[in-house]
C-alpha positions, -999 to +999 in steps of 0.1 A: +000+000+000+021+029-012+017+063+005+006+092-016+034+113-029+045+140-005+031+174-014+058+198-024+051+222+005+055+194+031+091+189+043+108+155+044+108+140+079+144+143+088+137+138+125+123+102+127+152+085+109+177+099+134+155+093+165+175+073+190+150+051+208+154+015+219+131-014+214+128-016+252+111+018+253+078+002+244+060-028+258+030-050+249-003-032+256+011+003+250-010+026+228+010+044+202+005+066+172+023+066+139+022+103+127+010+106+092+002+142+087-014+174+099-051+184+102-065+216+117-030+226+128-025+194+148-006+162+140-027+131+131-020+095+125-029+059+131-035+048+167-024+013+174-017-012+202+018-028+207+013-065+206+046-084+206+083-081+195+088-087+158+118-084+135+116-053+112+131-067+080+134-033+062+158-019+089+172-053+101+164-043+137+141-053+165+106-039+158+071-044+172+040-061+159+012-035+161-026-039+159-045-012+141-082-017+149-092+002+118-066-014+095-087-037+075-064-059+055-035-043+074-049-049+109-015-062+120+018-047+109+054-044+121+071-011+128+104+001+140+103+017+175+115+051+161+083+054+141+061+051+173+049+078+198+033+068+231-004+077+235-011+056+267+015+073+289+034+105+291+070+101+282+095+128+278+111+113+246+078+108+228+065+143+237+098+158+225+096+139+193+060+149+187+067+186+194+097+185+170+076+169+142+049+195+148+074+224+145+088+208+113+056+202+094+029+225+108+040+259+093+041+246+058+011+223+060-012+250+073-010+267+039-028+237+024-060+246+041-071+210+049-058+177+061-024+168+047-010+133+045+028+138+046+035+106+027+063+096+051+053+059+053+044+030+032+037-007+038+057-035+023+042-067+009+049-083+043+028-056+062+060-040+075+057-002+079+086+016+063+096+052+065+106+068+032+141+074+045+145+037+053+136+023+019 
């Protein structure tokens, strides 16, 4: 399921690929979000539940199997920890990453006048979420 092309006024996500976060930062049962874009001046994305450890083949690193209750054919997918932001608990690293993403994309996306899918992610044939930088 390829992402739509990134609109020219939306910057590339240069923050997530360099995010230094370990696999141990998350645990089964955590609620997380994968930020996909901006709507109404706020970040939006897919809310999911962390299920179990799973190898993330595209990055050759430990990842997590996630459950997206609205995912349809992609109900379960595997993601690298750096793609995920906690929803179920306040954590300093996730809040800092969320704020940095907002500062990066919000000013440019506001000019669109509506919801913007930043096109930062796609799914592989194995239902593994991949960031455009990690292809």
